[in-house]
Every structure is written in structure tokens, then in C-alpha cells.
All heavy atoms as TSV, in Angstrom:
chain	resi	resn	atom	element	x	y	z
A	1	MET	N	N	2.277	19.964	-21.078
A	1	MET	CA	C	1.433	19.676	-19.953
A	1	MET	C	C	1.463	20.875	-19.012
A	1	MET	O	O	2.518	21.402	-18.696
A	1	MET	CB	C	1.942	18.414	-19.254
A	1	MET	CG	C	1.092	17.987	-18.104
A	1	MET	SD	S	1.650	16.448	-17.335
A	1	MET	CE	C	1.818	15.372	-18.731
A	2	LYS	N	N	0.317	21.255	-18.540
A	2	LYS	CA	C	0.230	22.405	-17.639
A	2	LYS	C	C	0.439	21.968	-16.196
A	2	LYS	O	O	0.204	20.822	-15.836
A	2	LYS	CB	C	-1.131	23.070	-17.770
A	2	LYS	CG	C	-1.371	23.687	-19.133
A	2	LYS	CD	C	-2.719	24.355	-19.165
A	2	LYS	CE	C	-2.979	24.952	-20.535
A	2	LYS	NZ	N	-4.262	25.639	-20.585
A	3	HIS	N	N	0.868	22.938	-15.380
A	3	HIS	CA	C	1.031	22.679	-13.959
A	3	HIS	C	C	0.921	23.987	-13.188
A	3	HIS	O	O	0.937	25.068	-13.777
A	3	HIS	CB	C	2.382	22.006	-13.675
A	3	HIS	CG	C	3.530	22.955	-13.725
A	3	HIS	ND1	N	4.090	23.387	-14.908
A	3	HIS	CD2	C	4.208	23.569	-12.740
A	3	HIS	CE1	C	5.073	24.225	-14.643
A	3	HIS	NE2	N	5.164	24.356	-13.324
A	4	VAL	N	N	0.797	23.864	-11.879
A	4	VAL	CA	C	0.906	25.013	-10.981
A	4	VAL	C	C	2.029	24.683	-9.999
A	4	VAL	O	O	2.264	23.524	-9.671
A	4	VAL	CB	C	-0.409	25.314	-10.228
A	4	VAL	CG1	C	-1.499	25.763	-11.170
A	4	VAL	CG2	C	-0.873	24.131	-9.418
A	5	ASP	N	N	2.738	25.719	-9.550
A	5	ASP	CA	C	3.875	25.499	-8.651
A	5	ASP	C	C	3.454	25.191	-7.215
A	5	ASP	O	O	4.162	24.493	-6.502
A	5	ASP	CB	C	4.807	26.710	-8.663
A	5	ASP	CG	C	5.518	26.846	-10.004
A	5	ASP	OD1	O	5.837	25.813	-10.617
A	5	ASP	OD2	O	5.742	27.986	-10.438
A	6	ASP	N	N	2.306	25.728	-6.773
A	6	ASP	CA	C	1.836	25.506	-5.404
A	6	ASP	C	C	0.403	25.000	-5.453
A	6	ASP	O	O	-0.548	25.767	-5.638
A	6	ASP	CB	C	1.920	26.800	-4.599
A	6	ASP	CG	C	1.541	26.625	-3.141
A	6	ASP	OD1	O	0.964	25.578	-2.771
A	6	ASP	OD2	O	1.813	27.545	-2.357
A	7	ALA	N	N	0.245	23.694	-5.288
A	7	ALA	CA	C	-1.068	23.058	-5.398
A	7	ALA	C	C	-2.061	23.594	-4.368
A	7	ALA	O	O	-3.266	23.588	-4.602
A	7	ALA	CB	C	-0.927	21.548	-5.238
A	8	SER	N	N	-1.565	24.080	-3.241
A	8	SER	CA	C	-2.468	24.557	-2.193
A	8	SER	C	C	-3.214	25.823	-2.592
A	8	SER	O	O	-4.179	26.211	-1.939
A	8	SER	CB	C	-1.713	24.781	-0.877
A	8	SER	OG	O	-0.833	25.879	-0.998
A	9	THR	N	N	-2.776	26.468	-3.677
A	9	THR	CA	C	-3.456	27.685	-4.128
A	9	THR	C	C	-4.685	27.391	-4.987
A	9	THR	O	O	-5.455	28.293	-5.293
A	9	THR	CB	C	-2.496	28.589	-4.933
A	9	THR	OG1	O	-2.095	27.887	-6.126
A	9	THR	CG2	C	-1.281	28.973	-4.120
A	10	LEU	N	N	-4.861	26.135	-5.364
A	10	LEU	CA	C	-6.008	25.777	-6.205
A	10	LEU	C	C	-7.278	25.660	-5.354
A	10	LEU	O	O	-7.255	25.064	-4.280
A	10	LEU	CB	C	-5.759	24.439	-6.907
A	10	LEU	CG	C	-4.655	24.435	-7.951
A	10	LEU	CD1	C	-4.346	23.005	-8.380
A	10	LEU	CD2	C	-5.067	25.275	-9.148
A	11	PRO	N	N	-8.380	26.212	-5.841
A	11	PRO	CA	C	-9.639	26.160	-5.091
A	11	PRO	C	C	-10.373	24.840	-5.327
A	11	PRO	O	O	-11.441	24.797	-5.946
A	11	PRO	CB	C	-10.414	27.352	-5.654
A	11	PRO	CG	C	-9.960	27.430	-7.079
A	11	PRO	CD	C	-8.505	27.020	-7.057
A	12	VAL	N	N	-9.792	23.753	-4.854
A	12	VAL	CA	C	-10.367	22.425	-5.077
A	12	VAL	C	C	-10.446	21.668	-3.754
A	12	VAL	O	O	-9.732	21.966	-2.798
A	12	VAL	CB	C	-9.544	21.601	-6.093
A	12	VAL	CG1	C	-9.453	22.289	-7.432
A	12	VAL	CG2	C	-8.164	21.293	-5.568
A	13	ALA	N	N	-11.305	20.672	-3.721
A	13	ALA	CA	C	-11.340	19.722	-2.609
A	13	ALA	C	C	-10.536	18.510	-3.051
A	13	ALA	O	O	-10.868	17.868	-4.044
A	13	ALA	CB	C	-12.782	19.335	-2.297
A	14	TRP	N	N	-9.461	18.214	-2.348
A	14	TRP	CA	C	-8.569	17.117	-2.717
A	14	TRP	C	C	-9.083	15.802	-2.156
A	14	TRP	O	O	-9.642	15.755	-1.075
A	14	TRP	CB	C	-7.160	17.376	-2.174
A	14	TRP	CG	C	-6.519	18.579	-2.774
A	14	TRP	CD1	C	-6.472	19.829	-2.245
A	14	TRP	CD2	C	-5.842	18.656	-4.030
A	14	TRP	NE1	N	-5.802	20.671	-3.095
A	14	TRP	CE2	C	-5.407	19.981	-4.192
A	14	TRP	CE3	C	-5.552	17.738	-5.024
A	14	TRP	CZ2	C	-4.694	20.402	-5.312
A	14	TRP	CZ3	C	-4.852	18.163	-6.153
A	14	TRP	CH2	C	-4.425	19.481	-6.281
A	15	TRP	N	N	-8.866	14.711	-2.898
A	15	TRP	CA	C	-9.203	13.380	-2.409
A	15	TRP	C	C	-8.153	12.399	-2.884
A	15	TRP	O	O	-7.437	12.648	-3.831
A	15	TRP	CB	C	-10.606	12.950	-2.855
A	15	TRP	CG	C	-10.676	12.436	-4.260
A	15	TRP	CD1	C	-10.521	11.135	-4.667
A	15	TRP	CD2	C	-10.878	13.184	-5.455
A	15	TRP	NE1	N	-10.641	11.038	-6.043
A	15	TRP	CE2	C	-10.857	12.302	-6.549
A	15	TRP	CE3	C	-11.078	14.540	-5.723
A	15	TRP	CZ2	C	-11.027	12.711	-7.862
A	15	TRP	CZ3	C	-11.248	14.938	-7.030
A	15	TRP	CH2	C	-11.227	14.036	-8.073
A	16	LYS	N	N	-8.046	11.269	-2.164
A	16	LYS	CA	C	-7.148	10.200	-2.584
A	16	LYS	C	C	-7.903	8.888	-2.508
A	16	LYS	O	O	-8.958	8.791	-1.889
A	16	LYS	CB	C	-5.872	10.166	-1.759
A	16	LYS	CG	C	-6.058	9.972	-0.279
A	16	LYS	CD	C	-4.708	10.056	0.409
A	16	LYS	CE	C	-4.872	10.134	1.910
A	16	LYS	NZ	N	-3.600	10.291	2.581
A	17	SER	N	N	-7.348	7.892	-3.122
A	17	SER	CA	C	-7.983	6.592	-3.192
A	17	SER	C	C	-8.208	6.010	-1.800
A	17	SER	O	O	-7.344	6.122	-0.924
A	17	SER	CB	C	-7.112	5.634	-4.007
A	17	SER	OG	O	-7.571	4.310	-3.865
A	18	SER	N	N	-9.346	5.378	-1.614
A	18	SER	CA	C	-9.602	4.705	-0.337
A	18	SER	C	C	-8.643	3.534	-0.147
A	18	SER	O	O	-8.404	3.099	0.972
A	18	SER	CB	C	-11.044	4.222	-0.275
A	18	SER	OG	O	-11.315	3.329	-1.334
A	19	ALA	N	N	-8.067	3.031	-1.232
A	19	ALA	CA	C	-7.101	1.931	-1.149
A	19	ALA	C	C	-5.794	2.379	-0.508
A	19	ALA	O	O	-5.006	1.554	-0.062
A	19	ALA	CB	C	-6.831	1.357	-2.529
A	20	SER	N	N	-5.555	3.672	-0.441
A	20	SER	CA	C	-4.302	4.158	0.130
A	20	SER	C	C	-4.315	4.111	1.648
A	20	SER	O	O	-3.269	4.191	2.275
A	20	SER	CB	C	-4.020	5.581	-0.348
A	20	SER	OG	O	-5.014	6.462	0.142
A	21	ALA	N	N	-5.487	3.991	2.263
A	21	ALA	CA	C	-5.631	3.911	3.723
A	21	ALA	C	C	-4.851	5.031	4.391
A	21	ALA	O	O	-5.025	6.189	4.044
A	21	ALA	CB	C	-5.218	2.537	4.212
A	22	SER	N	N	-3.980	4.691	5.321
A	22	SER	CA	C	-3.243	5.737	6.035
A	22	SER	C	C	-1.838	5.936	5.490
A	22	SER	O	O	-1.047	6.663	6.073
A	22	SER	CB	C	-3.161	5.379	7.519
A	22	SER	OG	O	-2.459	4.164	7.671
A	23	GLN	N	N	-1.524	5.297	4.381
A	23	GLN	CA	C	-0.200	5.453	3.790
A	23	GLN	C	C	-0.032	6.889	3.298
A	23	GLN	O	O	-0.965	7.520	2.840
A	23	GLN	CB	C	-0.010	4.489	2.632
A	23	GLN	CG	C	-0.048	3.044	3.066
A	23	GLN	CD	C	0.041	2.112	1.873
A	23	GLN	OE1	O	0.192	2.541	0.745
A	23	GLN	NE2	N	-0.046	0.827	2.133
A	24	SER	N	N	1.183	7.387	3.391
A	24	SER	CA	C	1.421	8.770	2.983
A	24	SER	C	C	1.966	8.895	1.570
A	24	SER	O	O	2.109	9.999	1.072
A	24	SER	CB	C	2.403	9.434	3.951
A	24	SER	OG	O	3.642	8.765	3.912
A	25	ASP	N	N	2.261	7.782	0.907
A	25	ASP	CA	C	2.830	7.853	-0.438
A	25	ASP	C	C	1.721	7.685	-1.481
A	25	ASP	O	O	1.588	6.653	-2.107
A	25	ASP	CB	C	3.947	6.831	-0.628
A	25	ASP	CG	C	3.541	5.433	-0.208
A	25	ASP	OD1	O	2.501	5.283	0.441
A	25	ASP	OD2	O	4.274	4.498	-0.543
A	26	CYS	N	N	0.941	8.728	-1.620
A	26	CYS	CA	C	-0.228	8.692	-2.506
A	26	CYS	C	C	-0.254	9.940	-3.383
A	26	CYS	O	O	0.419	10.916	-3.110
A	26	CYS	CB	C	-1.517	8.695	-1.691
A	26	CYS	SG	S	-1.580	7.455	-0.414
A	27	VAL	N	N	-1.068	9.872	-4.394
A	27	VAL	CA	C	-1.394	11.073	-5.135
A	27	VAL	C	C	-2.814	11.470	-4.768
A	27	VAL	O	O	-3.629	10.637	-4.394
A	27	VAL	CB	C	-1.269	10.901	-6.669
A	27	VAL	CG1	C	0.164	10.625	-7.063
A	27	VAL	CG2	C	-2.180	9.822	-7.174
A	28	GLU	N	N	-3.084	12.757	-4.844
A	28	GLU	CA	C	-4.419	13.276	-4.586
A	28	GLU	C	C	-4.905	13.972	-5.842
A	28	GLU	O	O	-4.107	14.519	-6.613
A	28	GLU	CB	C	-4.401	14.275	-3.435
A	28	GLU	CG	C	-4.016	13.659	-2.117
A	28	GLU	CD	C	-3.942	14.673	-0.997
A	28	GLU	OE1	O	-3.298	15.721	-1.178
A	28	GLU	OE2	O	-4.533	14.404	0.061
A	29	CYS	N	N	-6.207	13.965	-6.041
A	29	CYS	CA	C	-6.822	14.625	-7.185
A	29	CYS	C	C	-7.816	15.658	-6.709
A	29	CYS	O	O	-8.400	15.529	-5.627
A	29	CYS	CB	C	-7.549	13.603	-8.058
A	29	CYS	SG	S	-6.478	12.385	-8.806
A	30	GLY	N	N	-8.020	16.669	-7.524
A	30	GLY	CA	C	-9.017	17.691	-7.250
A	30	GLY	C	C	-9.583	18.208	-8.565
A	30	GLY	O	O	-8.839	18.446	-9.515
A	31	ILE	N	N	-10.898	18.372	-8.617
A	31	ILE	CA	C	-11.552	18.867	-9.836
A	31	ILE	C	C	-11.388	20.380	-9.909
A	31	ILE	O	O	-11.834	21.105	-9.016
A	31	ILE	CB	C	-13.029	18.471	-9.861
A	31	ILE	CG1	C	-13.147	16.945	-9.894
A	31	ILE	CG2	C	-13.737	19.103	-11.057
A	31	ILE	CD1	C	-14.564	16.435	-9.747
A	32	VAL	N	N	-10.737	20.832	-10.981
A	32	VAL	CA	C	-10.506	22.261	-11.197
A	32	VAL	C	C	-11.696	22.886	-11.906
A	32	VAL	O	O	-12.204	23.932	-11.501
A	32	VAL	CB	C	-9.206	22.498	-11.997
A	32	VAL	CG1	C	-9.006	23.970	-12.301
A	32	VAL	CG2	C	-8.006	21.913	-11.254
A	33	ASP	N	N	-12.137	22.247	-12.984
A	33	ASP	CA	C	-13.307	22.720	-13.731
A	33	ASP	C	C	-13.888	21.543	-14.508
A	33	ASP	O	O	-13.506	20.396	-14.269
A	33	ASP	CB	C	-12.957	23.905	-14.646
A	33	ASP	CG	C	-11.871	23.600	-15.661
A	33	ASP	OD1	O	-11.791	22.442	-16.145
A	33	ASP	OD2	O	-11.099	24.508	-16.004
A	34	GLU	N	N	-14.771	21.810	-15.430
A	34	GLU	CA	C	-15.453	20.745	-16.167
A	34	GLU	C	C	-14.510	19.824	-16.933
A	34	GLU	O	O	-14.837	18.665	-17.180
A	34	GLU	CB	C	-16.455	21.345	-17.154
A	34	GLU	CG	C	-17.633	22.008	-16.507
A	34	GLU	CD	C	-18.574	22.602	-17.533
A	34	GLU	OE1	O	-18.368	22.432	-18.750
A	34	GLU	OE2	O	-19.530	23.259	-17.103
A	35	THR	N	N	-13.357	20.317	-17.317
A	35	THR	CA	C	-12.459	19.532	-18.163
A	35	THR	C	C	-11.108	19.215	-17.540
A	35	THR	O	O	-10.328	18.469	-18.124
A	35	THR	CB	C	-12.200	20.268	-19.495
A	35	THR	OG1	O	-11.564	21.515	-19.219
A	35	THR	CG2	C	-13.496	20.500	-20.257
A	36	THR	N	N	-10.809	19.778	-16.359
A	36	THR	CA	C	-9.464	19.686	-15.806
A	36	THR	C	C	-9.460	19.115	-14.391
A	36	THR	O	O	-10.264	19.505	-13.551
A	36	THR	CB	C	-8.799	21.077	-15.778
A	36	THR	OG1	O	-8.885	21.661	-17.079
A	36	THR	CG2	C	-7.341	21.001	-15.371
A	37	VAL	N	N	-8.500	18.207	-14.154
A	37	VAL	CA	C	-8.290	17.628	-12.825
A	37	VAL	C	C	-6.840	17.898	-12.426
A	37	VAL	O	O	-5.919	17.723	-13.226
A	37	VAL	CB	C	-8.557	16.114	-12.829
A	37	VAL	CG1	C	-8.275	15.502	-11.470
A	37	VAL	CG2	C	-9.991	15.829	-13.261
A	38	ALA	N	N	-6.648	18.356	-11.187
A	38	ALA	CA	C	-5.303	18.567	-10.664
A	38	ALA	C	C	-4.854	17.309	-9.939
A	38	ALA	O	O	-5.650	16.640	-9.281
A	38	ALA	CB	C	-5.296	19.750	-9.702
A	39	VAL	N	N	-3.549	16.981	-10.055
A	39	VAL	CA	C	-2.972	15.809	-9.406
A	39	VAL	C	C	-1.713	16.262	-8.669
A	39	VAL	O	O	-0.851	16.913	-9.256
A	39	VAL	CB	C	-2.607	14.713	-10.441
A	39	VAL	CG1	C	-2.011	13.503	-9.753
A	39	VAL	CG2	C	-3.828	14.326	-11.261
A	40	ARG	N	N	-1.651	15.919	-7.360
A	40	ARG	CA	C	-0.478	16.323	-6.559
A	40	ARG	C	C	-0.006	15.169	-5.686
A	40	ARG	O	O	-0.718	14.201	-5.438
A	40	ARG	CB	C	-0.809	17.532	-5.687
A	40	ARG	CG	C	-1.719	17.209	-4.521
A	40	ARG	CD	C	-1.972	18.412	-3.649
A	40	ARG	NE	N	-2.848	18.070	-2.524
A	40	ARG	CZ	C	-3.272	18.936	-1.633
A	40	ARG	NH1	N	-2.943	20.217	-1.729
A	40	ARG	NH2	N	-4.048	18.552	-0.642
A	41	ASP	N	N	1.200	15.301	-5.169
A	41	ASP	CA	C	1.787	14.355	-4.230
A	41	ASP	C	C	1.220	14.668	-2.846
A	41	ASP	O	O	1.350	15.787	-2.358
A	41	ASP	CB	C	3.306	14.528	-4.237
A	41	ASP	CG	C	4.045	13.586	-3.317
A	41	ASP	OD1	O	3.416	12.960	-2.435
A	41	ASP	OD2	O	5.275	13.479	-3.466
A	42	SER	N	N	0.613	13.691	-2.201
A	42	SER	CA	C	-0.023	13.942	-0.907
A	42	SER	C	C	0.972	14.360	0.172
A	42	SER	O	O	0.607	15.018	1.138
A	42	SER	CB	C	-0.796	12.707	-0.437
A	42	SER	OG	O	0.078	11.624	-0.222
A	43	LYS	N	N	2.240	13.998	0.006
A	43	LYS	CA	C	3.260	14.377	0.984
A	43	LYS	C	C	3.696	15.830	0.819
A	43	LYS	O	O	4.336	16.376	1.710
A	43	LYS	CB	C	4.485	13.467	0.852
A	43	LYS	CG	C	4.225	12.013	1.209
A	43	LYS	CD	C	5.487	11.170	1.121
A	43	LYS	CE	C	6.152	11.139	-0.221
A	43	LYS	NZ	N	5.402	10.596	-1.339
A	44	ARG	N	N	3.343	16.432	-0.317
A	44	ARG	CA	C	3.767	17.811	-0.597
A	44	ARG	C	C	2.568	18.665	-1.005
A	44	ARG	O	O	2.443	19.065	-2.155
A	44	ARG	CB	C	4.814	17.801	-1.709
A	44	ARG	CG	C	6.071	17.022	-1.331
A	44	ARG	CD	C	7.140	17.130	-2.379
A	44	ARG	NE	N	7.515	18.530	-2.546
A	44	ARG	CZ	C	7.986	19.045	-3.682
A	44	ARG	NH1	N	8.140	18.287	-4.727
A	44	ARG	NH2	N	8.304	20.316	-3.758
A	45	PRO	N	N	1.677	18.973	-0.068
A	45	PRO	CA	C	0.471	19.719	-0.421
A	45	PRO	C	C	0.746	21.123	-0.963
A	45	PRO	O	O	-0.095	21.687	-1.662
A	45	PRO	CB	C	-0.332	19.765	0.880
A	45	PRO	CG	C	0.641	19.469	1.959
A	45	PRO	CD	C	1.711	18.617	1.345
A	46	HIS	N	N	1.919	21.686	-0.652
A	46	HIS	CA	C	2.281	23.004	-1.186
A	46	HIS	C	C	3.221	22.890	-2.377
A	46	HIS	O	O	3.707	23.893	-2.886
A	46	HIS	CB	C	2.925	23.864	-0.095
A	46	HIS	CG	C	1.984	24.177	1.014
A	46	HIS	ND1	N	1.040	25.158	0.925
A	46	HIS	CD2	C	1.820	23.603	2.231
A	46	HIS	CE1	C	0.338	25.199	2.041
A	46	HIS	NE2	N	0.784	24.259	2.851
A	47	GLY	N	N	3.464	21.654	-2.829
A	47	GLY	CA	C	4.317	21.426	-3.988
A	47	GLY	C	C	3.528	21.574	-5.273
A	47	GLY	O	O	2.371	22.005	-5.277
A	48	PRO	N	N	4.119	21.210	-6.392
A	48	PRO	CA	C	3.467	21.374	-7.691
A	48	PRO	C	C	2.315	20.384	-7.897
A	48	PRO	O	O	2.240	19.351	-7.241
A	48	PRO	CB	C	4.593	21.104	-8.690
A	48	PRO	CG	C	5.550	20.235	-7.950
A	48	PRO	CD	C	5.471	20.642	-6.511
A	49	ALA	N	N	1.439	20.755	-8.810
A	49	ALA	CA	C	0.345	19.872	-9.232
A	49	ALA	C	C	0.281	19.882	-10.746
A	49	ALA	O	O	0.450	20.925	-11.382
A	49	ALA	CB	C	-0.991	20.332	-8.655
A	50	LEU	N	N	0.053	18.711	-11.315
A	50	LEU	CA	C	-0.187	18.612	-12.754
A	50	LEU	C	C	-1.650	18.922	-13.010
A	50	LEU	O	O	-2.525	18.555	-12.223
A	50	LEU	CB	C	0.124	17.207	-13.256
A	50	LEU	CG	C	1.561	16.751	-13.152
A	50	LEU	CD1	C	1.673	15.290	-13.583
A	50	LEU	CD2	C	2.458	17.625	-13.992
A	51	LEU	N	N	-1.931	19.582	-14.110
A	51	LEU	CA	C	-3.297	19.865	-14.527
A	51	LEU	C	C	-3.573	19.028	-15.759
A	51	LEU	O	O	-2.992	19.260	-16.823
A	51	LEU	CB	C	-3.476	21.358	-14.818
A	51	LEU	CG	C	-3.159	22.280	-13.639
A	51	LEU	CD1	C	-3.265	23.737	-14.062
A	51	LEU	CD2	C	-4.072	21.986	-12.460
A	52	LEU	N	N	-4.420	18.022	-15.603
A	52	LEU	CA	C	-4.680	17.064	-16.671
A	52	LEU	C	C	-6.123	17.144	-17.131
A	52	LEU	O	O	-7.028	17.344	-16.311
A	52	LEU	CB	C	-4.412	15.643	-16.175
A	52	LEU	CG	C	-3.034	15.365	-15.589
A	52	LEU	CD1	C	-3.000	13.960	-15.013
A	52	LEU	CD2	C	-1.975	15.541	-16.644
A	53	GLY	N	N	-6.319	16.926	-18.421
A	53	GLY	CA	C	-7.670	16.768	-18.932
A	53	GLY	C	C	-8.231	15.457	-18.413
A	53	GLY	O	O	-7.488	14.520	-18.116
A	54	ARG	N	N	-9.547	15.385	-18.300
A	54	ARG	CA	C	-10.168	14.163	-17.771
A	54	ARG	C	C	-9.834	12.936	-18.621
A	54	ARG	O	O	-9.612	11.848	-18.093
A	54	ARG	CB	C	-11.670	14.346	-17.651
A	54	ARG	CG	C	-12.035	15.303	-16.537
A	54	ARG	CD	C	-13.533	15.523	-16.487
A	54	ARG	NE	N	-13.857	16.481	-15.456
A	54	ARG	CZ	C	-14.665	16.221	-14.439
A	54	ARG	NH1	N	-15.232	15.046	-14.327
A	54	ARG	NH2	N	-14.915	17.148	-13.538
A	55	THR	N	N	-9.767	13.099	-19.933
A	55	THR	CA	C	-9.439	11.976	-20.812
A	55	THR	C	C	-8.013	11.492	-20.552
A	55	THR	O	O	-7.762	10.294	-20.487
A	55	THR	CB	C	-9.610	12.382	-22.290
A	55	THR	OG1	O	-10.940	12.834	-22.483
A	55	THR	CG2	C	-9.310	11.231	-23.225
A	56	THR	N	N	-7.098	12.416	-20.381
A	56	THR	CA	C	-5.705	12.075	-20.093
A	56	THR	C	C	-5.591	11.364	-18.750
A	56	THR	O	O	-4.901	10.346	-18.628
A	56	THR	CB	C	-4.816	13.332	-20.099
A	56	THR	OG1	O	-4.923	13.953	-21.381
A	56	THR	CG2	C	-3.366	13.003	-19.798
A	57	LEU	N	N	-6.282	11.873	-17.744
A	57	LEU	CA	C	-6.254	11.241	-16.432
A	57	LEU	C	C	-6.842	9.837	-16.489
A	57	LEU	O	O	-6.295	8.895	-15.912
A	57	LEU	CB	C	-6.999	12.082	-15.400
A	57	LEU	CG	C	-7.006	11.520	-13.986
A	57	LEU	CD1	C	-5.590	11.385	-13.442
A	57	LEU	CD2	C	-7.857	12.383	-13.075
A	58	ARG	N	N	-7.926	9.674	-17.213
A	58	ARG	CA	C	-8.551	8.354	-17.355
A	58	ARG	C	C	-7.587	7.372	-18.021
A	58	ARG	O	O	-7.441	6.230	-17.593
A	58	ARG	CB	C	-9.844	8.468	-18.156
A	58	ARG	CG	C	-10.697	7.219	-18.123
A	58	ARG	CD	C	-12.047	7.419	-18.806
A	58	ARG	NE	N	-12.801	8.527	-18.223
A	58	ARG	CZ	C	-13.113	9.660	-18.872
A	58	ARG	NH1	N	-12.762	9.837	-20.134
A	58	ARG	NH2	N	-13.784	10.605	-18.276
A	59	ALA	N	N	-6.897	7.822	-19.073
A	59	ALA	CA	C	-5.928	6.951	-19.755
A	59	ALA	C	C	-4.776	6.587	-18.827
A	59	ALA	O	O	-4.328	5.439	-18.794
A	59	ALA	CB	C	-5.404	7.638	-21.010
A	60	PHE	N	N	-4.313	7.553	-18.052
A	60	PHE	CA	C	-3.217	7.304	-17.116
A	60	PHE	C	C	-3.625	6.291	-16.049
A	60	PHE	O	O	-2.908	5.320	-15.795
A	60	PHE	CB	C	-2.776	8.618	-16.463
A	60	PHE	CG	C	-1.783	8.425	-15.357
A	60	PHE	CD1	C	-0.471	8.108	-15.641
A	60	PHE	CD2	C	-2.173	8.550	-14.035
A	60	PHE	CE1	C	0.446	7.908	-14.616
A	60	PHE	CE2	C	-1.263	8.360	-13.006
A	60	PHE	CZ	C	0.046	8.044	-13.304
A	61	THR	N	N	-4.763	6.489	-15.423
A	61	THR	CA	C	-5.184	5.573	-14.359
A	61	THR	C	C	-5.477	4.183	-14.909
A	61	THR	O	O	-5.219	3.185	-14.245
A	61	THR	CB	C	-6.397	6.108	-13.583
A	61	THR	OG1	O	-7.470	6.384	-14.487
A	61	THR	CG2	C	-6.039	7.373	-12.830
A	62	SER	N	N	-5.988	4.110	-16.127
A	62	SER	CA	C	-6.221	2.798	-16.744
A	62	SER	C	C	-4.900	2.085	-16.995
A	62	SER	O	O	-4.784	0.877	-16.761
A	62	SER	CB	C	-6.976	2.955	-18.065
A	62	SER	OG	O	-8.272	3.444	-17.825
A	63	ALA	N	N	-3.903	2.820	-17.453
A	63	ALA	CA	C	-2.591	2.223	-17.718
A	63	ALA	C	C	-1.949	1.734	-16.423
A	63	ALA	O	O	-1.371	0.645	-16.381
A	63	ALA	CB	C	-1.683	3.230	-18.412
A	64	VAL	N	N	-2.074	2.505	-15.362
A	64	VAL	CA	C	-1.501	2.104	-14.075
A	64	VAL	C	C	-2.194	0.850	-13.552
A	64	VAL	O	O	-1.568	-0.025	-12.962
A	64	VAL	CB	C	-1.607	3.254	-13.055
A	64	VAL	CG1	C	-1.258	2.789	-11.660
A	64	VAL	CG2	C	-0.713	4.409	-13.475
A	65	ALA	N	N	-3.477	0.751	-13.808
A	65	ALA	CA	C	-4.254	-0.378	-13.305
A	65	ALA	C	C	-3.965	-1.689	-14.040
A	65	ALA	O	O	-4.247	-2.759	-13.514
A	65	ALA	CB	C	-5.744	-0.065	-13.399
A	66	LEU	N	N	-3.387	-1.603	-15.212
A	66	LEU	CA	C	-3.073	-2.826	-15.952
A	66	LEU	C	C	-2.075	-3.665	-15.167
A	66	LEU	O	O	-1.098	-3.160	-14.607
A	66	LEU	CB	C	-2.482	-2.497	-17.323
A	66	LEU	CG	C	-3.459	-1.942	-18.356
A	66	LEU	CD1	C	-2.707	-1.539	-19.615
A	66	LEU	CD2	C	-4.523	-2.964	-18.675
A	67	ARG	N	N	-2.295	-4.925	-15.166
A	67	ARG	CA	C	-1.445	-5.832	-14.392
A	67	ARG	C	C	0.026	-5.722	-14.785
A	67	ARG	O	O	0.910	-5.700	-13.930
A	67	ARG	CB	C	-1.919	-7.263	-14.591
A	67	ARG	CG	C	-1.007	-8.292	-13.977
A	67	ARG	CD	C	-1.522	-9.670	-14.142
A	67	ARG	NE	N	-2.195	-10.006	-12.900
A	67	ARG	CZ	C	-3.080	-10.964	-12.759
A	67	ARG	NH1	N	-3.432	-11.674	-13.791
A	67	ARG	NH2	N	-3.604	-11.218	-11.607
A	68	ASP	N	N	0.308	-5.633	-16.086
A	68	ASP	CA	C	1.715	-5.592	-16.503
A	68	ASP	C	C	2.226	-4.173	-16.705
A	68	ASP	O	O	3.353	-3.992	-17.121
A	68	ASP	CB	C	1.906	-6.414	-17.772
A	68	ASP	CG	C	1.099	-5.872	-18.949
A	68	ASP	OD1	O	0.421	-4.855	-18.801
A	68	ASP	OD2	O	1.175	-6.497	-20.017
A	69	GLY	N	N	1.396	-3.179	-16.439
A	69	GLY	CA	C	1.846	-1.797	-16.506
A	69	GLY	C	C	1.971	-1.220	-17.904
A	69	GLY	O	O	2.446	-0.120	-18.074
A	70	ARG	N	N	1.550	-1.981	-18.930
A	70	ARG	CA	C	1.664	-1.470	-20.299
A	70	ARG	C	C	0.376	-0.801	-20.718
A	70	ARG	O	O	-0.716	-1.226	-20.349
A	70	ARG	CB	C	1.969	-2.595	-21.273
A	70	ARG	CG	C	3.334	-3.207	-21.065
A	70	ARG	CD	C	3.629	-4.237	-22.107
A	70	ARG	NE	N	2.587	-5.244	-22.098
A	70	ARG	CZ	C	2.377	-6.105	-23.081
A	70	ARG	NH1	N	3.151	-6.084	-24.139
A	70	ARG	NH2	N	1.437	-7.000	-23.017
A	71	ILE	N	N	0.491	0.250	-21.502
A	71	ILE	CA	C	-0.668	0.905	-22.087
A	71	ILE	C	C	-1.168	0.057	-23.233
A	71	ILE	O	O	-0.387	-0.370	-24.085
A	71	ILE	CB	C	-0.327	2.336	-22.560
A	71	ILE	CG1	C	0.103	3.178	-21.362
A	71	ILE	CG2	C	-1.502	2.968	-23.274
A	71	ILE	CD1	C	0.600	4.549	-21.743
A	72	ALA	N	N	-2.459	-0.210	-23.274
A	72	ALA	CA	C	-3.043	-1.059	-24.323
A	72	ALA	C	C	-2.632	-0.562	-25.706
A	72	ALA	O	O	-2.703	0.621	-25.990
A	72	ALA	CB	C	-4.560	-1.085	-24.192
A	73	GLY	N	N	-2.177	-1.476	-26.534
A	73	GLY	CA	C	-1.823	-1.150	-27.905
A	73	GLY	C	C	-0.400	-0.619	-28.071
A	73	GLY	O	O	-0.008	-0.232	-29.147
A	74	ARG	N	N	0.371	-0.539	-26.980
A	74	ARG	CA	C	1.736	-0.022	-27.089
A	74	ARG	C	C	2.724	-1.007	-26.494
A	74	ARG	O	O	3.218	-0.842	-25.409
A	74	ARG	CB	C	1.851	1.302	-26.351
A	74	ARG	CG	C	1.051	2.387	-26.990
A	74	ARG	CD	C	1.553	3.703	-26.530
A	74	ARG	NE	N	0.810	4.750	-27.199
A	74	ARG	CZ	C	0.869	5.999	-26.887
A	74	ARG	NH1	N	1.633	6.372	-25.885
A	74	ARG	NH2	N	0.183	6.891	-27.537
A	75	GLY	N	N	3.027	-2.026	-27.259
A	75	GLY	CA	C	4.067	-2.974	-26.874
A	75	GLY	C	C	3.732	-3.748	-25.697
A	75	GLY	O	O	4.241	-4.299	-24.923
């Protein structure tokens, strides 16, 4: 998995879920290019960011959204 050490160096517009309201314990996403999305901890804007493919990010967010937290088809 790719990453950058300082997320603030990425030329992206960061956003977080509207469900997070004013809470500070969120992740933020930013579109890097046609195939890559950066994900960082909102409390650490100068900290590391993961660089995920859109398919990987979609699978991750779908798994998190599952009520029991399990990835479909895996136990």
C-alpha cells in the first residue's frame, strides 16, 4: 500500500463526511488523480496519508458500513 509522510503536501481538496459534524475524530479524503484517493486523519493534517485506489476505498467504506463490521463473503 502506498502512502505519503506529510498529507499536507498533496495538491488535493480534503473533505470529510457530513455525518462527522464538528467531531475531530474523522478521516478526510482527497482525490489525487483519476484512480487514486488519499485518506488522512483529520486531527493530523501534516501526518501520513494512505493512497488508495478507488475500488479499494469503495470496498473499505462498504465494509465499515456493514452493521456487523464483516466484509461480505469473509466469515
